[in-house]
C-alpha positions in Angstrom: 13.9 -48.8 -14.7 11.9 -46.1 -13.1 13.5 -43.8 -10.5 12.1 -44.4 -7.0 12.8 -41.5 -4.7 12.2 -42.2 -1.0 13.1 -39.4 1.3 13.9 -40.5 4.8 14.4 -37.5 7.1 14.1 -38.9 10.6 11.4 -40.3 12.6 7.8 -39.1 12.5 5.7 -38.9 15.7 3.0 -41.5 14.6 3.1 -44.7 12.6 1.2 -43.2 9.7 2.5 -40.2 7.9 4.2 -41.3 4.7 3.1 -39.7 1.4 3.5 -41.4 -1.9 3.0 -40.0 -5.4 3.8 -41.2 -8.9 4.2 -39.5 -12.3 2.5 -41.3 -15.2 4.2 -40.6 -18.6 1.0 -40.5 -20.5 -2.5 -40.4 -19.0 -5.8 -39.3 -20.4 -4.2 -37.2 -23.1 -1.7 -35.5 -20.8 2.0 -36.0 -20.2 3.8 -36.5 -17.0 0.7 -36.6 -14.8 1.4 -36.5 -11.1 -0.9 -38.7 -9.0 -1.1 -38.5 -5.2 -1.8 -41.8 -3.6 -3.8 -42.3 -0.5 -5.9 -44.8 1.6 -9.6 -43.9 1.2 -10.5 -46.0 4.3 -8.7 -47.4 7.3 -9.5 -49.7 10.2 -11.8 -48.2 12.9 -9.2 -48.6 15.6 -6.5 -46.6 13.8 -7.9 -43.3 15.0 -7.7 -44.4 18.6 -4.0 -45.5 18.3 -2.7 -42.0 18.1 -2.1 -39.3 20.6 -3.4 -36.4 18.5 -1.8 -33.7 20.6 0.7 -31.6 18.8 0.3 -33.3 15.4 -1.4 -30.2 13.9 -0.1 -26.7 13.6 -1.5 -23.3 12.5 -3.7 -23.1 9.5 -1.9 -23.0 6.2 -3.9 -20.0 4.9 -5.7 -17.1 6.6 -9.1 -18.4 5.4 -8.4 -22.1 6.3 -10.7 -23.4 9.1 -9.3 -26.1 11.4 -11.6 -29.1 11.6 -10.4 -31.9 13.9 -12.1 -34.7 11.9 -10.8 -33.5 8.5 -7.4 -32.8 10.0 -7.1 -36.3 11.3 -8.1 -37.8 8.0 -5.0 -36.3 6.4 -2.9 -38.5 8.6 -5.2 -41.5 8.5 -5.2 -41.6 4.7 -1.4 -41.6 4.6 0.7 -44.7 4.8 2.8 -46.5 7.4 6.3 -47.2 6.3 5.4 -50.9 5.6 2.3 -49.8 3.6 4.5 -47.4 1.6 6.9 -50.2 0.8 4.0 -52.4 -0.3 2.6 -49.7 -2.6 5.9 -49.0 -4.2 6.5 -52.7 -4.9 3.0 -53.0 -6.4 3.5 -50.0 -8.6 6.9 -51.3 -9.8 5.5 -54.7 -10.5 2.4 -53.6 -12.4 3.0 -50.1 -13.8 6.8 -49.7 -14.2 6.6 -49.3 -18.0 4.1 -46.4 -17.7 5.7 -44.5 -14.8 8.2 -41.7 -15.0 8.9 -41.9 -11.2 7.7 -42.8 -7.8 8.2 -40.4 -4.9 7.8 -41.0 -1.2 8.5 -38.8 1.9 7.3 -38.5 5.4 4.8 -35.7 6.0 6.1 -32.7 7.8 4.9 -32.4 11.4 3.1 -30.5 12.7 0.7 -30.8 9.8 -1.0 -27.4 9.0 -4.7 -27.3 10.1 -7.4 -26.7 7.6 -6.0 -28.6 4.6 -8.5 -30.8 2.7 -8.0 -34.5 3.0 -7.4 -36.1 -0.5 -10.4 -38.4 0.1 -12.6 -35.3 0.4 -11.7 -33.7 -3.0 -14.5 -34.0 -5.5 -14.0 -35.3 -9.0 -14.7 -32.8 -11.8 -13.7 -32.0 -15.4 -9.9 -32.1 -14.7 -9.7 -33.6 -11.2 -10.2 -37.4 -10.9 -9.5 -40.5 -9.0 -7.8 -43.8 -9.9 -9.5 -46.6 -8.0 -6.7 -49.2 -7.9 -8.9 -51.7 -6.0 -11.1 -52.0 -9.1 -8.2 -53.3 -11.2 -8.3 -57.1 -11.7 -4.7 -57.7 -10.5 -5.0 -55.5 -7.4 -3.8 -57.5 -4.4 -3.0 -55.1 -1.7 -4.4 -55.7 1.8 -6.0 -52.2 1.8 -7.9 -50.0 -0.7 -5.7 -47.6 -2.7 -6.7 -44.4 -4.6 -4.8 -41.9 -6.7 -5.9 -38.2 -7.1 -4.8 -36.3 -10.2 -5.5 -32.9 -11.8 -5.2 -33.1 -15.6 -5.4 -29.3 -15.8 -2.0 -29.0 -14.2 -0.3 -31.0 -17.0 0.6 -30.4 -20.6 -1.4 -32.2 -23.3 0.3 -35.0 -25.2 -0.4 -33.2 -28.5 0.3 -29.4 -28.5 -2.3 -27.4 -30.5 -1.6 -24.3 -32.4 -3.2 -21.1 -31.3 -5.3 -18.8 -33.6 -2.3 -16.8 -34.9 -0.6 -19.7 -36.6 2.1 -20.4 -33.9 
């Protein structure tokens, strides 16, 4: 049975704001790959349901630029508590034998301005997306994606360096 860690640290100021990630034991030649899950799309009305005042704080870095549209996407691509529970159940049902763990926690508010939304990060050599909605058994009522960075994880097979070690 995979460990499921759900941190509950009080109420959050909006209905969205739960982050979910999972660790896959073996994925694309790497071990213990962390995948950050998110909603790549949301109903048009969701953005109008929130009072956006005081949800964002100071930029996380000196060179970060606050962008109201990008900042809002960070919250919109996160999950409600109910959606989080649906995602966790889906992962348990279909991927439990491949997962090391599932982690969920509410986002910390105010969210720092200037962070990139997960849906805006471009795929590359090591960075990629899992498009769960393309899987035949996918049955969630919303699209689900997972962002991973293979460069941040050890290979399954360790190679020897040039000096014989």
